[in-house]
N, C-alpha and C positions, 0 to 999 in steps of 0.2 A: 423233719419235724421240730421246733423250738419251743419252750414253753417257760414262765418263772419256776413251774414246778418239777420240771422233766426234760434235760439238755439232750436228752439222747436223739441224734440226728440220724437220716439213712440219705444215701446220694440216690438223686431221682434223673429222669432222662431230662427233664427242664427244670429252669431255674424260674420258673411263673410259680408264681405264689397262690394256690388254689384255694387257701382260707386264711383269713388271717382275724384273729378276735382280741379286742384291747379293752380293758377297765369296765368289762361288761358286768352287770346287776340287773337284778330283777324281782321285785316283790309282788306276790300276788293280791295283797292286801296291804296298804299305805300304813296300817297300824301294826304290822309285823314286821319282824328286822326283814331286810334285804338279803338275797341270796348272793354272794358275790364268786364271778368264775376266773379262770387263771388265765392268763393271756395264753394264744395260741398261734405260732404260725404253723403253716403244713404248705408245703411245696406241691406242684401236680406231680403225681405219681408218688408220692408216699402215702402211707397208710396209718393211722393211727386208732389204739384202742384205748377206751375210755372207760374207766370202771368204778367202783364205787358202792356205797349201801344205800339200800334203799333209805331216800328221802334227801340224798345228797345233790338230786336238780338233774341227775342224767337225761331224762326226757324233756326237762323244761328246758336244758342247754341244747338239745336237738331242734326242739321247735323253734328257739331264739335263732339259731343258724340256718333253718328254712325260712326265716321269714314269718312265720305264723305266730310268732308273739312279739310284740316290741320292748325292747328293755327300759328298763329305769335309767340305767348310765352305758357310757359306752359304745363301742360299735363292732360291727361284723362285716369284714369284708369279704366277698367270695369271688374268686377271679378278679379281683383289682375294683369291683363295685363295690359301695358302701349300701347292702340293700334295705338297710332302715331307712335310707333318703328317699327312696322311690316310694310313690303314692301305691295304694292298695292293689290296683292292676297290674301295675307296672310290677310290684315283687310278686306278684303270683304268676306272672308270664316270665321271669326273670327264672322261678324256680321252675317253671316248666321245662325252660331253654336250657339250663344249665345244671340240674340236681335232678339227682334221682333217690326217692326216699324208700325205704324197706322198712314200713310199719312193722311192730310186735303183732298186728293181729293181719297182717299181710294186706286188708283191704283191697282184697281182690272184687271184681265185678261180678257177682254171683249168675246174672243171665247170660255173660258173655262166655266165647270159647275160651279154650287157654290159647290159642294164637291172638284172638281179638285183645285179650288184655295185656299181652305183651304189646302189641303195635298202638294201644290207647295213646303214652304220651307222644308218640308221633304225628297223633291227629290233633294233639294241643300246641303243638311247637313245630313250626316250619323248619328251625333250625335242627331240630334232632331228624327232623326226616330227610332233611337234605344230608345228614352224616352218615344215613344208612347207605350200604352197598350190596347189591345193585340196586334192591327193591327195599321197602319197609317188611315186606311179608318174607323177603328171603334173610335177611338180618334175624328177625325173628326165629323163623324156623332153625338158623344156624345156631343162636344163643339157646334154645330149646333143647336140641342135640349134644350143645355142648354140655349141658346141665342135666343130662342123660333122663330127658322127657320123650317117651316112645313117639313115633310120628303118628301112632294109630290114638293117639289121645290129645292131638294138636286141635282138633274140631270139637271135643268134649266141652261141657261146660266145667267150670273149674270146682263146684260143688261135686262132681262126681270123683274127684281126685282125692288122694291122700293129704295129711298135713304135709307132709316131707315134699310133695309134689309141688303143693300149692306155695311153699315156701318157695322153691326153686324157680316157680312161675313167678312169684314178687320179684326177686331178684333178676331175672331176664328181662321184665319190666324197668327194673331202675336202669339195667346198663345198655338198653337199646337207645341208640343215637349218639353214644360216646359222651355223656354228660361229663362236665370237669370234677364232680363231687358225688359221691354216694353217702346219704347218712341214713345209717342203718340200727334202730331203736330194737334191742333184744330178738332180733329175728330168728334166734335158733333156742327160744326157751322152752319148745313144745317137742325138741327131737332129743334120742338117746347119744350117748357118746360117739359113736361111729358115724353115724350121720351128720352131726353136728362140725365133727372136723372135716369129713367130706367137702359139706357144702362150705364150709371155711375157704379152702383151699380152693375148689371151683371159682369163687367167688373172687378171692384176690387173685388167680392167675388172669381171668378175662378182665378185670378190672386193668392187671399191669397191661394186658395186650392194648388197651384202648389208651394208657397214660392216665386213669381216672384215681382220683385219689379216693380213697374211703374213710370214713369216720364210724368206727364201730362200738356201739354202746353195749356194755353186758355188765350184769354183778357176777359173773362166773369168770374168776380170775386164771381159771386153767385155760381159758381160751387165748391168754396173753403169749403165749409163745409162737402163735402164728405172725405176731406183729412185730417190728424193730421198734416200733415208738410205743411208749404206754403214757397215759395220763391218768391218775386217781383224783376223783374229787373228793373232799372233805366235806361238803355241804356247808363251807364257809359262810356264816351270815353276818353283817355289820348293821 
């Protein structure tokens, strides 16, 4: 990973670029100063820890990277595609095909079972479905087992599970079908220190297995030790 504010780098199994950010700016209101974000290059298989104080634009940046917000300036390339040159429908499909997103509040579907929540991306993306082995259900169960969700929980509604279990289900949903990039927005904020560290280790181990890059956003700098690449947002405004 390279950036204008952090030149730390980490060898990866591929020279393919997972994400490239250049000249990115955003403003919620035309009369307010514009948020300016640092340039980033993240290679496939690398992981980046992004931190900064409240109001520095961490969640805004993730929404820009996921194509959920449009920038006022600059470009975001994911796996070589300038996502903001795509139409709204194509951008949504690109996200479904190539990105896994772990939201701070998990955004699980409450009326679906644990396994059905994990397999949901494969119903939205033929590419993710084709990358599962040997079947979507088999990969979902393999991920759930790796994340220590007991087999007798797989058919339960997610609302019947603990916060820590729901968090791991959200991670399994993001990982299924080997997306090129995972964006995680403060997903450990509700966990104690031991469970937080264990979750991160499991997430990064599984991402490494699939050569998936992870951009992990948090205000908690104690988590930085899990990552070779780190970047601090200052909330710069122009």
